[in-house]
C-alpha positions in Angstrom: 3.5 -17.0 19.5 7.1 -15.8 19.7 8.5 -13.1 17.6 10.2 -15.8 15.2 6.5 -17.3 14.9 4.5 -13.9 14.4 7.1 -12.4 12.4 7.0 -15.4 9.5 2.8 -15.5 10.0 3.5 -11.3 8.4 5.2 -12.0 6.0 3.3 -14.6 4.8 0.4 -13.4 4.5 2.6 -10.7 2.4 4.2 -12.1 0.2 4.2 -14.4 -2.6 7.4 -16.4 -1.3 7.4 -20.4 -1.7 6.8 -22.0 2.0 10.5 -23.1 0.9 12.2 -20.4 0.4 9.9 -18.7 4.2 11.7 -22.6 5.3 15.3 -21.3 4.5 14.6 -17.6 5.7 13.1 -18.5 8.9 15.9 -21.2 9.7 18.8 -20.3 7.6 18.8 -15.6 8.1 16.0 -14.7 10.5 17.4 -13.4 13.7 15.2 -11.9 16.4 17.8 -9.7 17.6 16.7 -7.6 13.7 13.1 -7.7 13.9 11.9 -4.9 14.6 8.6 -4.9 15.0 4.7 -2.7 15.9 2.0 -4.6 18.3 -1.7 -3.1 17.9 -4.8 -3.8 19.6 -2.2 -6.9 21.8 -1.1 -8.4 18.8 2.3 -8.4 16.2 0.5 -6.4 12.9 3.8 -5.0 11.4 7.6 -6.3 10.6 10.7 -5.8 9.7 14.0 -7.1 9.8 16.9 -4.4 10.6 19.7 -6.7 9.2 23.8 -5.3 9.3 26.6 -6.0 7.2 29.8 -4.6 6.5 29.9 -2.7 3.4 33.6 -1.2 1.7 32.8 2.6 0.7 35.7 4.4 -1.0 37.9 2.0 0.5 36.8 1.8 3.7 34.5 -0.9 5.8 31.5 1.1 6.7 28.3 -0.4 9.0 25.4 -0.4 7.2 21.6 -1.2 8.0 19.6 -3.5 5.6 15.5 -2.9 5.8 14.0 -6.0 4.0 10.5 -7.8 5.2 8.4 -4.8 5.4 5.7 -5.8 6.5 2.0 -4.8 8.1 -1.2 -7.1 7.9 -3.9 -6.3 5.8 -6.6 -4.6 8.5 -4.2 -2.0 9.3 -2.9 -0.9 6.0 -3.4 3.0 5.8 -3.1 3.7 9.1 0.3 5.2 9.7 2.1 1.5 11.0 5.2 1.4 8.4 5.2 4.9 9.3 6.1 4.0 13.0 8.2 1.6 12.0 10.6 2.3 10.1 11.1 5.8 12.0 12.1 3.5 14.6 14.1 1.2 12.1 16.2 4.3 11.1 16.4 5.1 15.5 18.1 1.9 16.3 20.5 1.3 12.8 21.8 5.2 14.0 22.1 4.4 17.3 24.2 0.6 16.3 25.8 2.7 14.1 25.4 1.8 11.2 27.0 4.9 8.5 24.2 4.1 5.7 20.6 1.8 5.7 18.9 0.4 2.2 16.5 -1.4 1.1 15.0 -2.4 -2.1 11.3 -1.4 -2.7 9.4 -3.9 -3.3 7.2 -2.7 -6.7 7.1 0.6 -7.5 4.8 1.6 -6.0 6.9 2.1 -3.0 9.5 4.2 -4.2 7.0 7.2 -3.0 6.4 5.9 0.1 10.4 5.2 1.1 11.3 8.5 -0.8 9.3 10.4 2.2 10.2 8.9 4.6 13.7 10.0 3.5 15.1 6.7 1.3 
């Protein structure tokens, strides 16, 4: 199975998006080079997208990372997968020159989790 297929499988299990929206995202937006993934037991169990955008900040264009679709398969939740994956993503964001890295938590319960990771 390709990286794209694995990420799509995780996304479909973890989010309530319609099949039409998922089809659009994975045909129009998804890029393999923006996928950050984690494997356990020879299986991809956690994934996120680390997209890069140019952002105007006080009149200057800067590179910004945007994390979306951060998800872990249910049997692997609570085992540190997302913490490890977010650490990988933030290192990649820094190495490629992003000045900031942002995300929008999917629900109120995630604010503390992301705050503990430096957001």
